[in-house]
All heavy atoms as an XYZ file, in Angstrom:
929
protein
N      -0.316    -22.826     58.975
C      -1.196    -22.851     57.813
C      -0.399    -22.555     56.565
O      -0.648    -23.267     55.519
C      -2.289    -21.813     58.015
C      -3.331    -21.779     56.955
S      -4.327    -23.254     57.036
C      -5.623    -22.823     56.001
N       0.498    -21.606     56.552
C       1.290    -21.295     55.363
C       2.173    -22.499     54.949
O       2.368    -22.690     53.775
C       2.155    -20.085     55.613
C       1.408    -18.798     55.638
C       2.347    -17.630     55.849
N       1.570    -16.422     56.007
C       2.081    -15.286     56.393
N       3.397    -15.206     56.657
N       1.350    -14.219     56.525
N       2.676    -23.174     55.915
C       3.538    -24.370     55.651
C       2.717    -25.416     54.913
O       3.125    -26.033     53.925
C       4.176    -24.938     56.922
C       4.873    -26.230     56.649
C       5.094    -23.939     57.533
N       1.498    -25.678     55.393
C       0.629    -26.648     54.737
C       0.332    -26.230     53.289
O       0.381    -27.069     52.374
C      -0.712    -26.790     55.493
C      -0.581    -27.558     56.734
C      -1.969    -27.786     57.303
N      -1.855    -28.306     58.662
C      -2.819    -28.287     59.540
N      -3.999    -27.765     59.211
N      -2.642    -28.756     60.734
N       0.055    -24.993     53.044
C      -0.230    -24.493     51.693
C       0.981    -24.710     50.803
O       0.885    -25.150     49.667
C      -0.686    -23.036     51.734
C      -2.061    -22.942     52.399
C      -0.761    -22.470     50.344
C      -2.548    -21.528     52.677
N       2.181    -24.398     51.356
C       3.394    -24.559     50.570
C       3.650    -25.990     50.247
O       4.034    -26.372     49.143
C       4.597    -23.977     51.343
N       3.403    -26.897     51.201
C       3.614    -28.316     50.983
C       2.618    -28.819     49.968
O       3.011    -29.560     49.010
C       3.470    -29.116     52.314
C       3.421    -30.622     52.048
C       4.623    -28.785     53.241
N       1.371    -28.447     50.063
C       0.360    -28.878     49.076
C       0.706    -28.371     47.672
O       0.644    -29.083     46.681
C      -1.057    -28.386     49.501
C      -2.051    -28.592     48.384
C      -1.492    -29.131     50.747
N       1.199    -27.099     47.583
C       1.557    -26.558     46.290
C       2.763    -27.284     45.698
O       2.856    -27.546     44.494
C       1.905    -25.065     46.459
N       3.749    -27.660     46.548
C       4.947    -28.381     46.105
C       4.526    -29.744     45.598
O       5.038    -30.200     44.556
C       5.962    -28.461     47.188
N       3.701    -30.458     46.310
C       3.268    -31.796     45.907
C       2.496    -31.701     44.605
O       2.691    -32.494     43.686
C       2.405    -32.435     47.014
C       1.725    -33.675     46.521
C       3.268    -32.782     48.240
N       1.624    -30.708     44.470
C       0.906    -30.515     43.209
C       1.843    -30.241     42.045
O       1.648    -30.799     40.945
C      -0.116    -29.408     43.380
N       2.854    -29.437     42.281
C       3.809    -29.097     41.194
C       4.620    -30.330     40.761
O       4.794    -30.586     39.604
C       4.746    -28.008     41.668
N       5.040    -31.129     41.757
C       5.761    -32.365     41.451
C       4.877    -33.358     40.692
O       5.313    -34.024     39.751
C       6.321    -32.981     42.723
C       7.496    -32.277     43.325
C       7.836    -32.880     44.692
C       8.676    -32.302     42.385
N       3.641    -33.448     41.117
C       2.697    -34.345     40.401
C       2.514    -33.944     38.963
O       2.472    -34.763     38.080
C       1.341    -34.397     41.139
O       1.491    -34.944     42.436
N       2.327    -32.649     38.747
C       2.154    -32.127     37.389
C       3.393    -32.364     36.548
O       3.302    -32.784     35.423
C       1.812    -30.611     37.436
O       0.670    -30.414     38.237
C       1.602    -30.062     36.029
N       4.572    -32.133     37.115
C       5.832    -32.362     36.396
C       5.991    -33.848     36.040
O       6.359    -34.197     34.934
C       6.998    -31.888     37.210
N       5.665    -34.691     36.981
C       5.727    -36.158     36.750
C       4.801    -36.601     35.638
O       5.151    -37.381     34.797
N       3.582    -36.051     35.699
C       2.605    -36.382     34.641
C       3.078    -35.853     33.253
O       2.949    -36.540     32.261
C       1.237    -35.776     34.973
N       3.671    -34.687     33.236
C       4.194    -34.125     31.964
C       5.309    -34.998     31.452
O       5.379    -35.278     30.233
C       4.644    -32.708     32.165
N       6.217    -35.484     32.328
C       7.282    -36.356     31.886
C       6.759    -37.682     31.377
O       7.226    -38.180     30.390
C       8.278    -36.537     33.044
C       9.119    -35.345     33.324
S      10.138    -35.466     34.805
C      11.177    -36.875     34.363
N       5.769    -38.225     32.052
C       5.148    -39.478     31.607
C       4.505    -39.296     30.249
O       4.589    -40.136     29.355
C       4.172    -39.996     32.628
N       3.830    -38.158     30.060
C       3.188    -37.905     28.756
C       4.213    -37.753     27.666
O       4.002    -38.295     26.593
C       2.356    -36.608     28.870
C       1.685    -36.237     27.565
C       0.604    -36.941     27.104
C       2.203    -35.222     26.791
C       0.031    -36.610     25.901
C       1.629    -34.880     25.571
C       0.544    -35.596     25.131
N       5.317    -37.131     27.943
C       6.372    -36.931     26.920
C       6.903    -38.268     26.467
O       7.028    -38.515     25.291
C       7.516    -36.050     27.465
O       6.944    -34.790     27.817
C       8.600    -35.883     26.463
N       7.234    -39.178     27.391
C       7.797    -40.451     26.978
C       6.741    -41.326     26.321
O       7.011    -42.119     25.444
C       8.425    -41.196     28.180
O       7.408    -41.454     29.151
N       5.460    -41.183     26.711
C       4.400    -41.968     26.108
C       4.095    -41.418     24.724
O       3.602    -42.139     23.869
C       3.172    -41.953     26.973
N       4.389    -40.139     24.498
C       4.056    -39.530     23.200
C       4.979    -39.989     22.088
O       4.580    -39.859     20.927
C       4.118    -38.015     23.356
N       6.137    -40.490     22.385
C       7.066    -40.933     21.357
C       7.110    -42.470     21.404
O       7.735    -43.066     22.236
C       8.474    -40.396     21.595
O       8.395    -38.961     21.682
C       9.430    -40.763     20.471
N       6.411    -43.106     20.441
C       6.374    -44.599     20.424
C       7.768    -45.164     20.192
O       8.598    -44.591     19.518
C       5.430    -44.897     19.261
C       4.745    -43.633     18.922
C       5.628    -42.528     19.394
N       7.969    -46.362     20.765
C       9.224    -47.045     20.667
C       9.085    -48.199     19.725
O       8.170    -48.984     19.757
C       9.664    -47.554     22.072
C      10.988    -48.224     22.110
C      11.277    -48.616     23.549
C      12.457    -49.561     23.650
N      12.639    -50.021     25.009
N      10.061    -48.373     18.841
C      10.192    -49.480     17.917
C      11.469    -50.247     18.274
O      12.479    -49.613     18.545
C      10.238    -49.011     16.473
C       9.070    -48.151     15.995
C       9.339    -47.655     14.601
C       7.752    -48.950     16.048
N      11.394    -51.545     18.290
C      12.537    -52.373     18.709
C      13.134    -53.047     17.460
O      12.525    -53.884     16.824
C      12.108    -53.403     19.711
C      11.596    -52.765     20.992
O      12.303    -52.006     21.586
N      10.388    -53.073     21.369
N      14.382    -52.631     17.190
C      15.077    -53.219     16.030
C      16.170    -54.171     16.567
O      16.701    -53.947     17.623
N      16.401    -55.197     15.768
C      17.442    -56.153     16.152
C      18.170    -56.608     14.903
O      17.529    -56.939     13.870
C      16.821    -57.402     16.858
C      17.797    -58.395     17.351
C      17.016    -59.504     18.115
C      18.010    -60.586     18.553
N      17.295    -61.675     19.198
N      19.507    -56.656     14.965
C      20.306    -57.136     13.867
C      21.291    -58.141     14.448
O      21.953    -57.850     15.417
C      20.953    -55.997     13.065
C      21.872    -55.132     13.933
C      21.672    -56.517     11.840
N      21.370    -59.314     13.755
C      22.226    -60.399     14.300
C      21.543    -61.116     15.402
O      20.397    -60.723     15.786
N      22.107    -62.146     15.965
C      23.307    -62.815     15.474
C      23.019    -63.463     14.141
O      21.894    -63.665     13.764
C      23.639    -63.782     16.576
C      22.314    -64.174     17.139
C      21.488    -62.904     17.054
N      24.018    -63.805     13.455
C      23.844    -64.396     12.134
C      23.326    -63.344     11.167
O      23.591    -62.154     11.347
N      22.599    -63.751     10.202
C      22.141    -62.862      9.132
C      20.655    -62.568      9.283
O      19.853    -62.905      8.402
C      22.482    -63.417      7.763
C      23.979    -63.426      7.532
C      24.774    -64.475      7.989
C      24.602    -62.344      6.925
C      26.145    -64.460      7.784
C      25.985    -62.339      6.723
C      26.747    -63.381      7.183
N      20.269    -61.963     10.418
C      18.878    -61.629     10.692
C      18.748    -60.166     11.015
O      19.657    -59.564     11.601
C      18.320    -62.493     11.879
O      19.097    -62.182     13.034
C      18.426    -63.986     11.573
N      17.593    -59.628     10.687
C      17.254    -58.228     10.996
C      15.765    -58.141     11.192
O      15.000    -58.806     10.458
C      17.770    -57.236      9.910
C      17.682    -55.807     10.444
C      17.048    -57.448      8.592
C      18.484    -54.807      9.598
N      15.285    -57.397     12.181
C      13.890    -57.253     12.449
C      13.536    -55.897     13.042
O      14.409    -55.242     13.620
C      13.403    -58.372     13.370
O      13.983    -58.243     14.650
N      12.264    -55.545     12.928
C      11.746    -54.324     13.518
C      10.342    -54.617     14.045
O       9.501    -55.053     13.310
C      11.687    -53.178     12.513
C      11.291    -51.818     13.066
C      12.284    -51.285     14.080
C      11.112    -50.824     11.940
N      10.153    -54.451     15.354
C       8.906    -54.749     15.998
C       8.397    -53.569     16.809
O       9.141    -52.745     17.248
C       9.078    -55.984     16.911
C       9.464    -57.220     16.165
C       9.549    -58.428     17.027
C       9.961    -59.649     16.166
N      10.044    -60.857     16.971
N       7.064    -53.560     16.987
C       6.452    -52.508     17.782
C       6.558    -52.851     19.313
O       7.127    -53.897     19.649
C       5.030    -52.199     17.343
C       4.082    -53.403     17.572
O       4.401    -54.332     18.349
O       2.989    -53.391     16.981
N       6.011    -52.015     20.140
C       6.115    -52.215     21.567
C       5.409    -53.508     22.055
O       5.725    -54.023     23.118
C       5.501    -50.992     22.305
N       4.489    -54.011     21.232
C       3.785    -55.253     21.569
C       4.482    -56.499     21.043
O       4.016    -57.622     21.181
C       2.335    -55.180     21.051
C       1.506    -54.131     21.714
C       0.096    -54.084     21.161
C      -0.716    -52.958     21.829
N      -2.068    -52.901     21.284
N       5.614    -56.290     20.327
C       6.362    -57.419     19.812
C       5.885    -57.884     18.433
O       6.310    -58.921     17.958
N       5.046    -57.096     17.767
C       4.563    -57.482     16.452
C       5.444    -56.826     15.345
O       5.911    -55.711     15.520
C       3.113    -57.000     16.266
C       2.163    -57.723     17.152
C       0.734    -57.320     16.861
C      -0.218    -58.051     17.807
N      -1.622    -57.730     17.546
N       5.617    -57.589     14.253
C       6.378    -57.030     13.123
C       5.785    -55.711     12.656
O       4.589    -55.609     12.528
C       6.378    -58.009     11.968
C       7.279    -59.156     12.061
C       7.113    -60.051     10.806
C       8.417    -60.552     10.357
N       8.265    -61.395      9.149
N       6.627    -54.751     12.394
C       6.185    -53.435     11.920
C       5.851    -53.588     10.423
O       6.722    -53.966      9.626
C       7.224    -52.339     12.153
C       6.862    -51.051     11.434
C       7.452    -52.116     13.621
N       4.597    -53.295     10.097
C       4.168    -53.293      8.689
C       3.622    -51.942      8.263
O       3.893    -51.481      7.162
C       3.109    -54.370      8.434
C       3.585    -55.751      8.681
C       2.512    -56.791      8.478
C       3.009    -58.173      8.748
N       1.966    -59.194      8.553
N       2.883    -51.285      9.121
C       2.261    -49.982      8.852
C       2.376    -49.115     10.123
O       2.109    -49.606     11.233
C       0.816    -50.126      8.467
O       0.711    -51.026      7.368
C       0.206    -48.775      8.095
N       2.777    -47.889      9.944
C       2.891    -46.924     11.042
C       2.240    -45.601     10.626
O       2.117    -45.311      9.437
C       4.374    -46.619     11.362
C       5.196    -47.768     11.888
C       6.684    -47.396     11.888
C       4.769    -48.172     13.286
N       1.806    -44.836     11.624
C       1.324    -43.511     11.383
C       2.539    -42.576     11.271
O       3.554    -42.772     11.945
C       0.422    -43.058     12.506
C      -0.886    -43.784     12.583
C      -1.732    -43.218     13.707
C      -3.072    -43.973     13.784
N      -3.871    -43.481     14.884
N       2.434    -41.544     10.437
C       3.503    -40.560     10.338
C       3.742    -39.953     11.701
O       2.824    -39.685     12.472
C       3.159    -39.505      9.311
N       5.011    -39.729     12.069
C       5.350    -39.127     13.310
C       6.759    -39.492     13.767
O       7.544    -40.059     12.985
N       7.081    -39.135     14.975
C       8.392    -39.386     15.535
C       8.422    -40.630     16.331
O       7.521    -40.872     17.132
C       8.795    -38.133     16.422
O       8.805    -36.995     15.577
C      10.200    -38.357     16.994
N       9.432    -41.442     16.144
C       9.575    -42.770     16.803
C      10.959    -42.887     17.411
O      11.954    -42.383     16.831
C       9.349    -43.891     15.817
C       7.906    -43.949     15.347
C       7.442    -43.182     14.261
C       7.048    -44.829     15.959
C       6.136    -43.267     13.862
C       5.706    -44.914     15.523
C       5.273    -44.118     14.481
O       3.959    -44.202     14.072
N      11.070    -43.618     18.498
C      12.360    -43.983     19.078
C      12.678    -45.375     18.590
O      11.942    -46.320     18.838
C      12.293    -43.992     20.613
C      12.272    -42.625     21.209
C      12.308    -42.703     22.715
C      12.251    -41.290     23.300
N      12.240    -41.318     24.781
N      13.784    -45.504     17.863
C      14.254    -46.804     17.410
C      15.277    -47.301     18.426
O      16.348    -46.748     18.556
C      14.924    -46.680     16.029
C      14.011    -46.525     14.880
C      13.281    -45.370     14.675
C      13.833    -47.586     13.975
C      12.418    -45.254     13.577
C      12.995    -47.444     12.921
C      12.264    -46.323     12.711
N      14.872    -48.355     19.143
C      15.763    -48.968     20.121
C      16.445    -50.145     19.454
O      15.768    -51.193     19.189
C      15.017    -49.391     21.393
N      17.667    -50.051     19.057
C      18.330    -51.093     18.282
C      19.246    -51.937     19.187
O      20.028    -51.395     19.964
C      19.229    -50.433     17.183
C      18.413    -49.471     16.332
C      19.853    -51.554     16.312
C      17.178    -50.049     15.654
N      19.093    -53.256     19.002
C      19.989    -54.215     19.687
C      20.799    -54.856     18.593
O      20.317    -55.674     17.824
C      19.124    -55.259     20.448
C      19.991    -56.133     21.318
O      21.175    -55.950     21.483
N      19.378    -57.193     21.863
N      22.042    -54.397     18.478
C      22.935    -54.867     17.405
C      23.861    -55.979     17.983
O      24.690    -55.731     18.784
C      23.774    -53.719     16.900
C      24.547    -54.041     15.644
O      24.937    -55.227     15.454
O      24.779    -53.147     14.845
N      23.633    -57.192     17.503
C      24.351    -58.355     18.022
C      25.433    -58.902     17.055
O      25.923    -59.986     17.233
C      23.349    -59.498     18.338
C      22.282    -59.122     19.358
C      21.246    -60.207     19.454
C      22.902    -58.852     20.719
N      25.731    -58.123     15.995
C      26.716    -58.587     15.030
C      27.627    -57.447     14.595
O      27.156    -56.460     14.074
N      28.944    -57.622     14.783
C      29.855    -56.576     14.403
C      30.210    -56.551     12.920
O      31.117    -55.842     12.473
C      31.132    -56.683     15.260
C      31.901    -57.982     15.025
O      31.448    -58.805     14.192
O      32.945    -58.101     15.652
N      29.410    -57.292     12.132
C      29.610    -57.220     10.667
C      28.341    -56.657      9.975
O      28.231    -56.708      8.768
C      29.946    -58.605     10.062
C      28.787    -59.588     10.304
C      31.261    -59.116     10.590
C      28.905    -60.859      9.514
N      27.401    -56.110     10.777
C      26.133    -55.632     10.246
C      25.903    -54.157     10.623
O      26.533    -53.659     11.535
C      24.973    -56.459     10.769
C      25.055    -57.914     10.422
N      25.150    -58.381      9.110
C      25.076    -58.975     11.220
C      25.195    -59.710      9.136
N      25.173    -60.114     10.403
N      24.957    -53.535      9.892
C      24.486    -52.193     10.246
C      22.980    -52.306     10.406
O      22.382    -53.274      9.995
C      24.816    -51.161      9.158
O      23.998    -51.438      8.025
C      26.243    -51.145      8.789
N      22.371    -51.278     10.990
C      20.921    -51.133     10.981
C      20.655    -49.769     10.426
O      20.917    -48.749     11.076
C      20.342    -51.291     12.420
C      18.851    -51.502     12.405
C      18.308    -52.752     12.645
C      17.969    -50.471     12.099
C      16.963    -52.987     12.627
C      16.596    -50.677     12.085
C      16.077    -51.926     12.380
N      20.169    -49.712      9.190
C      19.863    -48.467      8.504
C      18.345    -48.349      8.276
O      17.666    -49.362      8.156
C      20.540    -48.461      7.117
C      22.047    -48.300      7.199
O      22.650    -48.954      8.076
O      22.593    -47.571      6.361
N      17.879    -47.134      8.195
C      16.474    -46.832      7.885
C      16.508    -45.889      6.702
O      17.245    -44.879      6.718
C      15.747    -46.197      9.071
C      14.302    -45.847      8.693
C      15.762    -47.111     10.282
N      15.653    -46.173      5.692
C      15.633    -45.290      4.518
C      14.204    -45.198      3.966
O      13.440    -46.149      3.989
C      16.524    -45.835      3.397
N      13.852    -43.999      3.541
C      12.578    -43.780      2.881
C      12.740    -44.102      1.394
O      13.632    -43.554      0.763
C      12.149    -42.309      3.046
C      10.742    -42.076      2.568
C      10.236    -40.663      2.943
O      11.036    -39.818      3.352
N       8.939    -40.475      2.873
N      11.876    -44.945      0.874
C      12.007    -45.431     -0.509
C      11.092    -44.618     -1.463
O      11.425    -44.568     -2.656
C      11.678    -46.900     -0.580
C      12.515    -47.773      0.356
C      13.990    -47.580      0.191
C      14.595    -48.503     -0.789
N      16.009    -48.390     -0.982
N       9.982    -44.103     -1.010
C       9.066    -43.306     -1.872
C       8.587    -42.098     -1.114
O       8.586    -42.045      0.108
C       7.822    -44.142     -2.314
O       7.018    -44.436     -1.165
C       8.215    -45.428     -3.034
N       8.066    -41.114     -1.887
C       7.430    -39.919     -1.289
C       8.358    -39.074     -0.493
O       7.937    -38.405      0.435
C       6.181    -40.258     -0.525
C       5.149    -40.969     -1.344
O       5.045    -40.686     -2.585
O       4.448    -41.857     -0.868
N       9.645    -39.098     -0.799
C      10.624    -38.295     -0.082
C      11.958    -38.970     -0.097
O      12.139    -40.006     -0.718
N      12.929    -38.361      0.601
C      14.224    -38.940      0.667
C      14.803    -38.817      2.102
O      14.905    -37.708      2.639
C      15.213    -38.274     -0.283
C      16.568    -38.855     -0.242
N      16.862    -40.089     -0.797
C      17.741    -38.370      0.220
C      18.127    -40.321     -0.582
N      18.705    -39.348      0.021
N      15.092    -39.938      2.686
C      15.681    -39.963      4.024
C      16.516    -41.238      4.131
O      16.097    -42.307      3.718
C      14.620    -39.963      5.099
C      15.139    -40.003      6.501
C      15.440    -38.822      7.167
C      15.368    -41.199      7.131
C      15.950    -38.880      8.467
C      15.910    -41.237      8.428
C      16.190    -40.087      9.093
N      17.683    -41.118      4.720
C      18.505    -42.295      5.047
C      19.305    -41.972      6.322
O      19.830    -40.907      6.483
C      19.531    -42.603      3.899
C      20.488    -43.627      4.340
N      21.735    -43.353      4.745
C      20.400    -44.996      4.424
C      22.411    -44.452      5.061
N      21.573    -45.461      4.892
N      19.328    -42.989      7.211
C      20.078    -42.816      8.428
C      20.652    -44.169      8.872
O      19.922    -45.168      8.952
C      19.255    -42.232      9.552
C      20.046    -41.968     10.830
C      19.439    -40.883     11.636
C      20.232    -40.539     12.839
N      21.129    -39.439     12.667
N      21.955    -44.200      9.082
C      22.604    -45.412      9.639
C      22.433    -45.333     11.176
O      22.968    -44.390     11.809
C      24.048    -45.443      9.249
C      24.752    -46.685      9.787
C      26.240    -46.679      9.372
O      27.035    -46.044     10.104
O      26.548    -47.307      8.347
N      21.679    -46.241     11.757
C      21.481    -46.218     13.189
C      22.560    -46.883     13.989
O      22.926    -46.492     15.069
C      20.089    -46.809     13.523
C      18.914    -46.212     12.830
C      17.609    -46.801     13.379
C      18.848    -44.708     12.918
N      23.162    -47.948     13.385
C      24.345    -48.598     13.952
C      25.323    -48.915     12.815
O      24.891    -49.285     11.724
C      24.020    -49.913     14.731
O      23.522    -50.883     13.816
C      23.040    -49.648     15.860
N      26.568    -48.778     13.097
C      27.607    -49.020     12.111
C      28.098    -50.452     12.137
O      27.777    -51.250     13.051
N      28.913    -50.836     11.129
C      29.345    -52.212     10.967
C      30.225    -52.693     12.131
O      30.239    -53.891     12.413
C      30.085    -52.361      9.639
N      30.964    -51.857     12.742
C      31.829    -52.307     13.852
C      31.176    -52.217     15.234
O      31.716    -52.651     16.190
C      33.163    -51.509     13.855
O      32.844    -50.138     14.087
N      29.939    -51.662     15.255
C      29.230    -51.452     16.529
C      28.520    -52.739     16.964
O      27.880    -53.436     16.151
C      28.240    -50.328     16.384
C      27.379    -50.085     17.612
C      27.865    -49.292     18.654
C      26.131    -50.678     17.724
C      27.085    -49.101     19.802
C      25.362    -50.476     18.862
C      25.852    -49.695     19.883
N      28.562    -53.052     18.227
C      27.653    -54.050     18.861
C      27.188    -53.413     20.152
O      27.911    -52.686     20.801
C      28.357    -55.383     19.136
O      29.475    -55.158     19.981
C      28.789    -56.103     17.899
N      25.947    -53.730     20.492
C      25.352    -53.215     21.699
C      23.997    -52.608     21.451
O      23.353    -52.934     20.418
N      23.566    -51.785     22.409
C      22.247    -51.192     22.300
C      22.369    -49.691     22.042
O      23.236    -49.053     22.605
C      21.424    -51.456     23.562
C      21.173    -52.932     23.729
C      20.344    -53.202     25.014
C      20.078    -54.712     25.089
N      19.254    -55.052     26.221
N      21.422    -49.192     21.257
C      21.484    -47.761     20.905
C      20.048    -47.334     20.625
O      19.306    -48.057     19.973
C      22.358    -47.545     19.668
C      22.606    -46.138     19.303
C      23.586    -46.065     18.121
C      23.933    -44.662     17.762
N      24.808    -44.601     16.589
N      19.681    -46.118     21.024
C      18.386    -45.550     20.747
C      18.544    -44.304     19.948
O      19.309    -43.424     20.315
C      17.595    -45.260     22.057
O      17.454    -46.496     22.790
C      16.203    -44.761     21.765
N      17.778    -44.210     18.855
C      17.836    -43.082     17.936
C      16.419    -42.627     17.633
O      15.562    -43.477     17.338
C      18.562    -43.445     16.635
C      18.646    -42.241     15.679
C      19.978    -43.968     16.921
N      16.164    -41.353     17.677
C      14.841    -40.805     17.377
C      14.817    -40.410     15.900
O      15.705    -39.699     15.424
C      14.495    -39.570     18.282
O      14.593    -39.998     19.636
C      13.140    -39.040     17.994
N      13.759    -40.871     15.225
C      13.610    -40.637     13.774
C      12.204    -40.157     13.494
O      11.252    -40.747     13.998
C      13.929    -41.880     12.960
C      13.711    -41.643     11.466
C      15.323    -42.372     13.247
N      12.081    -39.091     12.655
C      10.774    -38.639     12.222
C      10.432    -39.366     10.905
O      11.181    -39.217      9.928
C      10.725    -37.141     12.034
C       9.399    -36.573     11.636
C       9.399    -35.085     11.509
C       7.992    -34.597     11.156
N       7.943    -33.163     10.990
N       9.344    -40.119     10.925
C       8.870    -40.844      9.750
C       7.780    -40.084      9.057
O       6.788    -39.694      9.716
C       8.423    -42.249     10.131
C       9.421    -43.170     10.866
C       8.774    -44.451     11.252
C      10.618    -43.378      9.986
N       7.894    -39.836      7.784
C       6.883    -39.211      6.983
C       6.217    -40.206      6.051
O       6.718    -41.350      5.905
C       7.459    -38.021      6.153
O       8.523    -38.560      5.327
C       8.030    -36.939      7.081
N       5.087    -39.832      5.475
C       4.308    -40.771      4.614
C       5.203    -41.328      3.485
O       6.020    -40.603      2.907
C       3.108    -40.050      4.030
C       2.098    -39.690      5.054
C       0.911    -39.015      4.452
C      -0.111    -38.602      5.548
N      -1.302    -37.966      4.965
N       4.987    -42.568      3.192
C       5.703    -43.231      2.119
C       6.085    -44.645      2.420
O       5.702    -45.196      3.487
N       6.849    -45.240      1.543
C       7.373    -46.581      1.725
C       8.771    -46.489      2.358
O       9.594    -45.702      1.905
C       7.455    -47.330      0.409
C       6.133    -47.444     -0.366
C       5.254    -48.484      0.233
C       4.008    -48.619     -0.594
N       3.018    -49.451      0.021
N       9.023    -47.293      3.369
C      10.296    -47.260      4.090
C      10.919    -48.638      4.105
O      10.241    -49.663      3.925
C      10.041    -46.776      5.511
C       9.717    -45.314      5.613
C       8.543    -44.705      5.313
C      10.559    -44.312      6.077
N       8.639    -43.363      5.502
C       9.881    -43.100      6.002
C      11.901    -44.290      6.556
C      10.445    -41.870      6.383
C      12.454    -43.085      6.923
C      11.741    -41.863      6.845
N      12.225    -48.679      4.388
C      12.933    -49.905      4.521
C      13.942    -49.805      5.627
O      14.548    -48.807      5.833
C      13.627    -50.285      3.211
C      14.313    -51.615      3.197
C      14.875    -51.960      1.862
O      15.817    -51.333      1.376
N      14.296    -53.005      1.213
N      14.087    -50.912      6.402
C      15.203    -51.041      7.322
C      16.076    -52.204      6.762
O      15.553    -53.134      6.214
C      14.728    -51.327      8.775
C      13.924    -52.557      8.933
C      14.516    -53.762      9.305
C      12.546    -52.559      8.747
C      13.760    -54.917      9.461
C      11.793    -53.700      8.903
C      12.398    -54.884      9.234
N      17.377    -52.056      6.929
C      18.253    -53.048      6.265
C      19.664    -52.963      6.825
O      20.032    -52.002      7.478
C      18.292    -52.828      4.758
C      18.823    -51.490      4.349
C      20.166    -51.352      3.975
C      18.015    -50.343      4.339
C      20.657    -50.091      3.599
C      18.547    -49.122      3.960
C      19.829    -48.999      3.600
O      20.377    -47.774      3.251
N      20.468    -53.967      6.499
C      21.875    -53.952      6.779
C      22.547    -53.476      5.495
O      22.426    -54.094      4.438
C      22.328    -55.372      7.123
S      24.121    -55.531      7.204
N      23.306    -52.415      5.601
C      23.982    -51.839      4.405
C      25.088    -52.749      3.897
O      25.459    -52.650      2.692
C      24.543    -50.473      4.725
N      25.622    -53.631      4.699
C      26.629    -54.556      4.260
C      25.997    -55.732      3.471
O      26.604    -56.257      2.517
C      27.455    -55.114      5.464
C      28.532    -56.078      5.053
C      28.033    -53.936      6.254
N      24.790    -56.116      3.829
C      24.093    -57.242      3.201
C      22.683    -56.840      2.811
O      21.698    -57.459      3.243
C      24.010    -58.440      4.195
C      25.366    -58.831      4.753
N      25.790    -58.429      5.996
C      26.355    -59.521      4.189
C      26.992    -58.895      6.206
N      27.378    -59.592      5.136
N      22.508    -55.802      1.990
C      21.180    -55.259      1.725
C      20.255    -56.118      0.918
O      19.052    -55.993      0.979
C      21.517    -53.944      0.912
C      22.823    -54.228      0.262
C      23.580    -55.073      1.265
N      20.812    -57.090      0.151
C      19.994    -57.949     -0.648
C      19.321    -59.093      0.131
O      18.324    -59.666     -0.264
C      20.801    -58.575     -1.791
C      21.260    -57.527     -2.768
O      20.594    -56.464     -2.909
O      22.327    -57.735     -3.404
N      19.899    -59.416      1.278
C      19.333    -60.513      2.070
C      18.826    -60.106      3.466
O      18.044    -60.822      4.076
C      20.385    -61.605      2.289
O      21.561    -61.074      2.875
C      20.790    -62.246      0.943
N      19.284    -58.934      3.956
C      18.876    -58.530      5.311
C      18.163    -57.203      5.223
O      18.710    -56.115      5.234
C      20.130    -58.340      6.198
C      20.869    -59.660      6.476
S      22.333    -59.368      7.474
C      21.627    -58.778      9.034
N      16.808    -57.272      5.080
C      15.984    -56.088      4.992
C      14.523    -56.421      5.351
O      14.106    -57.537      5.444
C      16.034    -55.519      3.575
C      15.406    -56.403      2.534
C      14.054    -56.291      2.216
C      16.170    -57.380      1.905
C      13.483    -57.138      1.264
C      15.579    -58.242      0.957
C      14.256    -58.133      0.641
N      13.820    -55.350      5.615
C      12.348    -55.415      5.820
C      11.745    -54.111      5.357
O      12.411    -53.077      5.278
N      10.471    -54.179      4.997
C       9.752    -53.003      4.495
C       8.576    -52.673      5.364
O       7.961    -53.554      5.970
C       9.296    -53.277      3.060
C      10.454    -53.503      2.122
O      11.245    -52.635      1.891
N      10.532    -54.683      1.540
N       8.199    -51.371      5.398
C       6.978    -50.966      6.061
C       6.456    -49.683      5.412
O       7.213    -49.023      4.676
C       7.207    -50.763      7.579
C       8.184    -49.719      7.967
C       7.825    -48.443      8.320
C       9.542    -50.066      8.041
C       8.749    -47.469      8.667
C      10.508    -49.105      8.412
C      10.068    -47.803      8.735
N       5.193    -49.405      5.687
C       4.555    -48.230      5.085
C       4.189    -47.226      6.174
O       3.758    -47.633      7.231
C       3.268    -48.636      4.316
O       3.627    -49.602      3.318
C       2.577    -47.448      3.699
N       4.405    -45.983      5.930
C       3.993    -44.916      6.858
C       2.853    -44.138      6.172
O       2.949    -43.698      5.052
C       5.195    -43.946      7.157
C       4.744    -42.815      8.082
C       6.328    -44.751      7.806
N       1.737    -44.083      6.902
C       0.547    -43.391      6.406
C       0.273    -42.081      7.131
O       0.635    -41.911      8.227
C      -0.624    -44.279      6.528
C      -0.490    -45.565      5.655
C      -1.725    -46.374      5.763
C      -1.599    -47.590      4.851
N      -2.757    -48.378      4.707
């Protein structure tokens, strides 16, 4: 009888831990950024739609950098000051960076080609 109780308790604990881990990963939304090939840059949500408006909070930026002459930067343009280079000019590959977005106007861009490679979004 004690063995059964211990097994049931262990299964319950593992189920709770698994649910907590699933909740944690679901709690941080993922945004998919892509830079290159060529002179292209984009930021999409988990459903594949262009990011235009987001709620304030923490996001995982999953960047796919396909050009070793580009960067993927994120910067807050109004209502605060934030800038972070997520991938550098010599980097190619995939990288995930967690960023806390606060209310205001934001921009993602290539720091090497900022006048032609950029996108804007609003955080509310």
